[in-house]
VEXDREN-2710 file (C-alpha; in Angstrom, 1 decimal):
% VEXDREN-2710
k/r/px/py/pz
1/SER/-6.9/138.1/29.1
2/ASN/-10.6/137.6/28.7
3/ASN/-10.6/139.9/25.7
4/ASP/-7.9/137.8/24.0
5/LEU/-9.8/134.6/24.8
6/CYS/-13.0/135.9/23.3
7/LEU/-11.2/137.1/20.1
8/ALA/-9.4/133.8/19.8
9/SER/-12.6/131.9/20.2
10/LEU/-14.3/134.1/17.6
11/GLY/-11.4/133.5/15.1
12/ILE/-11.6/129.7/15.5
13/LEU/-15.4/129.8/15.2
14/LEU/-15.2/131.9/12.0
15/ARG/-12.8/129.4/10.4
16/PHE/-15.0/126.4/11.1
17/ALA/-18.3/128.2/10.3
18/ILE/-17.0/129.3/6.9
19/ALA/-15.6/125.8/6.2
20/TYR/-19.0/124.2/7.2
21/ILE/-21.2/126.7/5.2
22/PHE/-18.9/127.0/2.2
23/PRO/-17.0/123.7/1.6
24/SER/-16.6/124.6/-2.1
25/LEU/-14.8/127.8/-1.0
26/VAL/-12.3/125.7/1.0
27/ALA/-11.7/123.4/-2.0
28/ASN/-11.2/126.4/-4.3
29/LEU/-8.8/128.1/-1.9
30/SER/-6.7/125.0/-1.7
31/ASN/-5.8/125.5/-5.3
32/ARG/-5.3/129.3/-5.3
33/PHE/-1.7/130.3/-5.8
34/GLU/-2.3/133.5/-3.7
35/PHE/-2.2/131.3/-0.6
36/VAL/-0.5/128.0/-1.5
37/THR/2.6/127.0/-3.4
38/ALA/4.0/123.7/-4.6
39/PHE/6.0/123.3/-1.3
40/ASP/3.1/123.8/1.1
41/ALA/-0.1/122.8/-0.8
42/PHE/-2.8/120.7/0.7
43/ASN/-2.7/118.1/-2.0
44/HIS/1.1/117.6/-1.6
45/SER/0.7/117.3/2.2
46/LYS/-2.0/114.7/1.6
47/GLU/0.3/112.8/-0.8
48/PHE/3.1/112.8/1.8
49/ALA/0.6/111.5/4.4
50/HIS/-0.3/108.6/2.1
51/LEU/3.4/108.0/1.4
52/PHE/4.3/108.0/5.1
53/LEU/1.4/105.8/6.0
54/GLY/2.2/103.3/3.3
55/ARG/-1.0/103.9/1.3
56/SER/0.7/105.2/-1.8
57/ASN/1.8/103.3/-4.9
58/GLU/5.0/105.4/-4.9
59/LYS/8.1/103.7/-3.4
60/ALA/10.2/106.8/-3.2
61/ILE/9.9/110.5/-2.6
62/THR/9.0/112.4/-5.7
63/SER/8.3/116.0/-6.7
64/SER/4.8/115.5/-5.4
65/SER/6.2/115.2/-1.8
66/ARG/7.8/118.6/-1.5
67/VAL/6.4/119.4/2.0
68/SER/8.8/119.1/5.0
69/PRO/8.5/115.6/6.6
70/PHE/8.0/117.1/10.0
71/VAL/5.1/119.2/8.8
72/GLY/3.7/116.2/6.8
73/LEU/3.9/114.1/10.0
74/LEU/2.0/116.7/11.9
75/PHE/-0.7/117.0/9.3
76/ALA/-0.9/113.4/8.2
77/PRO/-3.6/112.2/10.8
78/PHE/-5.9/115.0/9.7
79/TYR/-5.3/115.0/6.0
80/ASP/-6.0/111.3/5.7
81/SER/-9.7/112.2/6.2
82/ASP/-11.9/113.6/3.4
83/ASN/-13.9/115.7/5.9
84/VAL/-13.3/119.4/5.3
85/LEU/-13.7/120.4/8.9
86/VAL/-11.2/117.7/10.1
87/SER/-8.6/118.9/7.6
88/ILE/-8.8/122.4/8.9
89/VAL/-8.2/121.4/12.5
90/PRO/-4.3/121.5/12.4
91/CYS/-4.3/124.8/10.6
92/ALA/-6.6/126.4/13.1
93/ILE/-4.6/125.0/16.1
94/VAL/-1.3/126.3/14.6
95/ASP/-2.9/129.7/14.0
96/LEU/-4.0/129.8/17.6
97/MET/-0.6/128.9/18.8
98/THR/1.0/131.5/16.6
99/ALA/-1.3/134.2/18.0
100/ILE/-0.4/133.2/21.6
101/VAL/3.3/133.3/20.8
102/LEU/3.0/136.7/19.2
103/SER/1.1/137.9/22.3
104/GLN/3.7/136.6/24.6
105/LEU/6.4/138.2/22.4
106/TYR/4.7/141.5/22.9
107/GLU/4.3/141.2/26.6
108/ARG/8.0/140.1/27.0
109/GLY/9.1/143.1/25.0
110/VAL/7.1/145.4/27.2
111/MET/8.6/143.9/30.3
112/ILE/12.2/144.3/29.0
113/ARG/11.5/147.8/27.9
114/ASN/10.0/148.8/31.3
115/ALA/13.0/147.3/33.1
116/LYS/15.2/149.7/31.3
117/GLU/13.1/152.8/31.7
118/ASP/12.5/154.9/34.8
119/GLU/9.1/155.3/36.4
120/GLU/8.4/158.8/34.9
121/GLN/8.8/157.5/31.3
122/GLN/6.6/154.5/32.1
123/GLN/3.9/156.7/33.5
124/LYS/4.0/159.0/30.5
125/GLN/3.7/156.1/28.1
126/GLN/0.8/154.5/30.1
127/LYS/-1.2/157.7/29.8
128/THR/-0.6/158.1/26.0
129/ASN/-0.6/154.4/25.0
130/THR/-3.6/152.1/24.5
131/THR/-3.4/148.3/24.5
132/THR/-3.5/146.4/21.3
133/SER/-4.8/142.8/21.1
134/ILE/-2.2/140.9/19.2
135/VAL/-4.4/137.8/19.4
136/GLY/-7.4/139.5/17.9
137/LEU/-5.3/141.2/15.2
138/TYR/-3.9/137.9/14.0
139/MET/-6.9/135.6/14.5
140/LEU/-9.4/138.0/12.8
141/ASN/-7.2/139.1/9.9
142/PRO/-9.1/138.2/6.7
143/ILE/-5.9/137.1/4.8
144/ILE/-4.8/134.9/7.7
145/ILE/-8.3/133.4/7.9
146/LEU/-8.3/132.6/4.1
147/ALA/-4.8/131.2/4.4
148/CYS/-6.1/128.8/7.1
149/LEU/-9.0/127.8/5.0
150/SER/-6.7/127.0/2.1
151/ARG/-5.1/124.4/4.4
152/THR/-1.6/125.5/3.6
153/THR/1.3/124.4/5.8
154/LYS/2.6/128.0/5.8
155/SER/1.0/128.3/9.2
156/VAL/3.8/126.2/10.6
157/GLN/6.3/128.5/9.1
158/PHE/4.6/131.5/10.8
159/LEU/4.6/129.7/14.1
160/LEU/8.3/128.8/13.9
161/THR/9.3/132.3/12.9
162/SER/7.4/133.7/15.9
163/LEU/9.1/131.2/18.2
164/VAL/12.5/132.3/16.9
165/PHE/11.8/135.9/17.8
166/HIS/10.2/135.0/21.2
167/ALA/13.3/133.0/22.2
168/ALA/15.8/135.6/20.9
169/LEU/14.2/138.7/22.4
170/ASP/15.1/138.0/26.1
171/VAL/18.8/137.2/25.5
172/GLU/19.9/139.6/28.2
173/ARG/17.9/137.8/30.9
174/ASN/17.5/134.2/29.7
175/LYS/20.6/132.2/29.5
176/ARG/18.8/129.5/27.6
177/SER/18.0/132.0/24.8
178/PRO/20.8/130.8/22.4
179/THR/19.8/127.2/22.8
180/MET/16.1/127.9/22.3
181/THR/16.7/130.2/19.4
182/GLY/19.1/127.8/17.7
183/GLY/16.6/125.0/18.0
184/ALA/13.7/127.0/16.6
185/LEU/15.9/128.4/13.8
186/ALA/17.1/124.9/12.8
187/MET/13.5/123.6/12.5
188/LEU/12.5/126.7/10.5
189/SER/15.4/126.0/8.2
190/LEU/14.0/122.5/7.4
191/VAL/10.5/123.9/6.9
192/HIS/11.2/127.2/5.0
193/LEU/14.9/127.9/4.5
194/PRO/14.4/131.4/2.9
195/SER/12.8/132.7/6.1
196/ALA/15.6/131.3/8.2
197/VAL/18.2/132.9/5.9
198/ALA/16.4/136.3/5.9
199/ILE/16.3/136.6/9.7
200/PHE/19.8/135.1/10.4
201/PRO/21.8/138.3/10.0
202/GLY/19.4/140.2/12.3
203/LEU/19.8/137.4/14.9
204/LEU/23.6/137.6/14.8
205/VAL/23.6/141.3/15.2
206/HIS/21.1/141.0/18.1
207/PHE/23.2/138.5/20.0
208/TRP/26.5/140.3/19.1
209/SER/25.2/143.6/20.5
210/VAL/24.8/142.3/24.1
211/HIS/27.2/144.1/26.5
212/GLU/29.3/142.0/28.8
213/SER/29.0/144.5/31.7
214/GLU/25.3/144.1/31.7
215/PHE/24.9/140.4/31.1
216/GLY/28.1/138.8/32.3
217/ILE/28.8/137.1/28.9
218/SER/30.1/139.0/25.9
219/GLY/28.1/139.2/22.7
220/ARG/30.8/137.3/20.8
221/LYS/30.4/134.3/23.1
222/LEU/26.6/134.4/22.8
223/THR/26.8/134.6/19.0
224/LEU/29.2/131.6/19.0
225/HIS/26.9/129.7/21.4
226/LEU/24.0/130.4/19.0
227/LEU/25.8/129.1/16.0
228/LEU/26.9/126.0/17.8
229/GLN/23.4/125.3/19.1
230/TYR/22.0/125.9/15.6
231/MET/24.3/123.4/14.0
232/CYS/23.8/120.8/16.6
233/ALA/20.0/121.2/16.5
234/LEU/20.0/121.1/12.7
235/GLY/22.1/117.9/12.6
236/THR/19.8/116.3/15.2
237/PHE/16.7/117.1/13.3
238/VAL/18.1/115.8/10.0
239/ASN/19.2/112.6/11.7
240/VAL/15.8/112.1/13.4
241/ALA/14.1/112.8/10.0
242/ASP/16.3/110.2/8.3
243/ILE/15.7/107.5/10.9
244/TYR/12.0/108.0/11.9
245/VAL/10.2/110.4/9.5
246/VAL/11.5/110.3/5.9
247/PRO/9.9/107.3/4.0
248/ASN/12.0/104.7/2.3
249/ASP/15.4/106.2/3.5
250/GLU/15.3/108.9/0.8
251/LEU/17.0/111.6/2.9
252/LYS/19.0/113.2/0.1
253/GLU/16.1/113.2/-2.2
254/TRP/13.9/114.8/0.4
255/LEU/16.5/117.6/1.1
256/ARG/16.5/118.3/-2.6
257/VAL/12.8/118.4/-3.4
258/SER/11.7/120.0/-0.2
259/ILE/14.4/122.6/0.6
260/PHE/16.9/123.3/-2.1
261/ASP/14.6/123.2/-5.1
262/ARG/13.1/126.5/-3.8
263/TYR/16.4/128.2/-4.9
264/ALA/16.6/126.3/-8.2
265/GLY/13.3/127.6/-9.5
266/LYS/11.5/124.3/-9.5
267/GLU/7.7/124.1/-9.7
268/LEU/7.5/127.7/-10.8
269/GLN/3.9/128.3/-11.7
270/PRO/2.0/131.6/-12.0
271/ASN/2.0/133.2/-8.5
272/VAL/2.0/136.7/-7.0
273/GLY/5.8/137.1/-7.1
274/LEU/8.2/138.5/-9.6
275/HIS/10.5/135.6/-9.7
276/TRP/8.5/133.3/-12.0
277/TYR/7.6/135.9/-14.5
278/VAL/11.2/137.0/-15.1
279/TYR/12.3/133.4/-15.0
280/SER/9.9/132.5/-17.9
281/LEU/11.6/135.2/-20.0
282/MET/15.2/134.2/-19.2
283/TRP/17.3/132.2/-21.7
284/LYS/18.1/128.7/-20.6
285/ARG/21.9/129.2/-20.5
286/PHE/21.4/132.2/-18.1
287/LEU/18.9/130.4/-15.7
288/THR/21.5/129.4/-13.1
289/TRP/23.1/132.8/-12.9
290/TYR/19.6/134.4/-12.8
291/CYS/18.5/132.2/-9.8
292/ILE/21.7/133.0/-7.9
293/ALA/21.5/136.7/-8.6
294/PHE/17.7/137.0/-7.8
295/GLN/17.9/135.0/-4.6
296/GLY/21.1/136.7/-3.6
297/CYS/19.4/140.1/-3.7
298/GLY/17.2/139.2/-0.7
299/ILE/20.2/138.0/1.3
300/VAL/22.2/141.1/0.5
301/CYS/19.3/143.3/1.5
302/SER/18.9/141.5/4.8
303/LEU/22.7/141.9/5.5
304/ALA/22.6/145.6/4.7
305/ILE/19.6/146.2/6.9
306/ALA/21.2/144.3/9.8
307/VAL/24.3/146.3/9.6
308/ARG/22.3/149.5/9.6
309/PHE/20.6/148.5/12.9
310/VAL/23.7/147.5/14.7
311/ARG/23.5/150.3/17.2
312/SER/19.8/150.5/17.2
313/GLN/17.6/150.3/20.3
314/SER/16.5/146.8/19.0
315/PRO/18.8/145.2/16.4
316/LEU/16.3/142.3/16.2
317/PHE/13.9/144.6/14.3
318/SER/16.2/144.3/11.3
319/ALA/15.3/140.6/11.1
320/CYS/11.6/141.6/10.7
321/VAL/12.4/143.9/7.8
322/GLY/14.7/141.3/6.3
323/LEU/11.6/139.0/6.2
324/LEU/9.9/141.6/4.1
325/CYS/12.8/141.7/1.6
326/SER/12.8/137.9/1.4
327/THR/9.1/137.8/0.7
328/ALA/9.3/140.4/-2.1
329/LEU/12.1/138.4/-3.8
330/ALA/10.9/134.9/-3.0
331/SER/10.4/132.3/-5.7
332/HIS/7.2/131.0/-4.2
333/PRO/5.5/133.8/-2.2
334/THR/2.0/134.0/-0.8
335/LEU/-0.2/136.8/0.4
336/GLY/-0.2/135.4/3.9
337/GLU/3.5/135.9/4.3
338/LEU/3.3/139.7/3.9
339/VAL/0.4/140.0/6.3
340/PHE/2.1/137.8/8.9
341/THR/5.4/139.9/8.6
342/THR/3.5/143.2/9.1
343/ILE/1.8/141.8/12.3
344/LEU/5.3/140.6/13.5
345/ILE/6.6/144.1/12.9
346/LEU/3.8/145.6/14.9
347/THR/4.3/143.1/17.7
348/HIS/8.0/143.6/18.1
349/GLY/8.2/147.2/17.0
350/THR/5.6/148.6/19.4
351/SER/6.8/146.5/22.4
352/THR/10.3/147.7/22.1
353/ARG/9.2/151.2/21.0
354/VAL/11.1/151.0/17.7
355/LEU/7.8/152.1/16.2
356/GLU/4.9/154.1/17.5
357/ARG/1.6/152.4/17.8
358/SER/0.0/154.5/15.1
359/GLU/2.9/153.8/12.7
360/ALA/2.7/150.1/13.3
361/ILE/-1.0/149.9/12.8
362/ALA/-0.6/151.9/9.5
363/ILE/1.9/149.2/8.4
364/VAL/-0.4/146.4/9.1
365/ALA/-3.4/148.2/7.6
366/ASN/-1.4/148.9/4.4
367/GLY/-0.2/145.4/4.1
368/THR/-3.7/144.0/4.6
369/MET/-5.3/146.4/2.1
370/ILE/-2.6/145.6/-0.5
371/THR/-3.1/141.9/-0.2
372/LEU/-6.8/142.2/-0.4
373/ALA/-6.5/144.3/-3.6
374/ILE/-4.1/141.9/-5.1
375/LEU/-6.4/138.9/-4.3
376/CYS/-9.3/140.5/-6.1
377/LEU/-7.3/141.7/-9.1
378/SER/-5.4/138.5/-9.6
379/PHE/-8.7/136.6/-9.6
380/VAL/-10.2/138.8/-12.2
381/THR/-7.2/139.1/-14.5
382/LEU/-6.3/135.4/-14.3
383/ARG/-9.9/134.4/-15.1
384/ALA/-9.9/136.9/-18.1
385/TRP/-6.6/135.4/-19.3
386/LEU/-7.2/131.6/-18.9
387/GLU/-10.9/131.1/-18.7
388/THR/-12.9/133.7/-20.6
389/ARG/-10.1/134.6/-23.0
390/THR/-11.1/138.2/-22.9
391/GLY/-7.7/139.4/-21.7
392/ASN/-4.0/138.7/-22.2
393/PRO/-1.2/137.7/-19.8
394/ASN/0.0/141.3/-19.4
395/TYR/-3.0/142.1/-17.2
396/PHE/-2.0/139.5/-14.7
397/PHE/1.7/140.4/-15.0
398/ALA/0.7/144.0/-14.0
399/VAL/-0.9/142.6/-10.8
400/THR/2.4/140.9/-9.8
401/LEU/4.2/144.2/-10.4
402/MET/1.7/146.0/-8.3
403/TYR/2.2/143.5/-5.5
404/ALA/6.0/144.0/-5.7
405/VAL/5.6/147.8/-5.5
406/GLY/3.3/147.4/-2.5
407/GLN/5.8/145.2/-0.7
408/VAL/8.6/147.8/-1.4
409/TYR/6.3/150.5/-0.1
410/VAL/5.6/148.6/3.2
411/THR/9.4/147.9/3.6
412/HIS/10.2/151.5/3.0
413/GLU/7.5/152.6/5.4
414/SER/8.9/150.3/8.1
415/LEU/12.5/151.5/7.7
416/THR/11.5/155.1/7.5
417/PHE/9.5/155.0/10.7
418/ALA/12.1/153.1/12.6
419/LEU/15.1/155.1/11.5
420/SER/13.3/158.5/12.0
421/LYS/12.6/157.5/15.6
422/LYS/16.3/156.5/16.0
423/LYS/17.4/160.0/14.9
424/LYS/14.9/161.6/17.3
425/GLU/16.3/159.5/20.2
426/LYS/19.9/160.6/19.3
427/LYS/18.9/164.3/19.3
428/VAL/17.2/163.9/22.8
429/THR/20.2/162.1/24.3
430/THR/22.6/164.8/22.8
431/ALA/20.5/167.6/24.2
432/LYS/20.5/166.0/27.7
433/GLU/24.3/165.6/27.6
434/GLU/24.7/169.2/26.7
END
């Protein structure tokens, strides 16, 4: 719509205006752990670009090349330049594409919901509901704007996650849904494996819950089709990366430094998560067990939430909440991940009526306010700890604990709103049957 076009243009203009007026801010954000990690930092992307273009003295992939080669290939033409405005171009484009995909996800969810409801219910909802601009909500969110200015490659992770949900939502009408979902999920696995693992149980439950009488194909066959397409796409992408993208035929080394080292606790520097702090206190002989247990908690939570939503109006919503659990227990989290997940919850939850509009807006508002507070507090406490020496590490550790509590609160809020509405729907259907 014209409104979305204006908001998207304003969001793009804000990004380039801030980068042009405050180039030092962009350089500072590129090193802020609140927005970038060792696996998606601007400097590592630039190093991979030089390695891929043959301008580096390195002859093999090292720990300085932890970005996914597909992402590095996408950003290489822009990161080869020293111009700040040029380096922001790919991030701004990916942000715009993510906003468009989220908007299409919302519209598709509304179409599917309207097809299942009668005219009276649609008229009642049209009188009470007001439209929400998903494009404006994403493009003008302050945390998303700062993440774009940090030039992190997390924006690609957000785009791929949105594509997975967009492809999976219309499984009952689109026969190509398993193929498209498997392909997007395979690419997400190579860019950010923890996100793919977090949403995988919700996707399986979503495809499994399809009724054969309505679609013509049973949920079991659709789930099997999804798994096959995912494995085929994953194998294809890895083969393409080995032949055309990964420099110097270092496929195994790239898989280790770019994907699996996330789970091994490599490059753990002070960040907004809990993982690094507890890791620094752990004895060396218990580190392997600790990494397995800590990372496994997020997977177990995702599985439990997916099982809880098996008979829900939208089992796919469990994948959104699974992302929240994954972010809270991730080894290399950022503030942008929490804000993106809350916007994804609003987009999917309101379009399928798992959440009321007011509830979803409250979730996004709480997530944004929590991240803004953590951003300010982490800047002050870290400066007092490392620069002015007027504070001690416990001040900064307290900030990470506050962020974890905030994420738990947002997760609890999302589950409470969704499950309370599920109970209300059961009562209404029971009353009608009686």
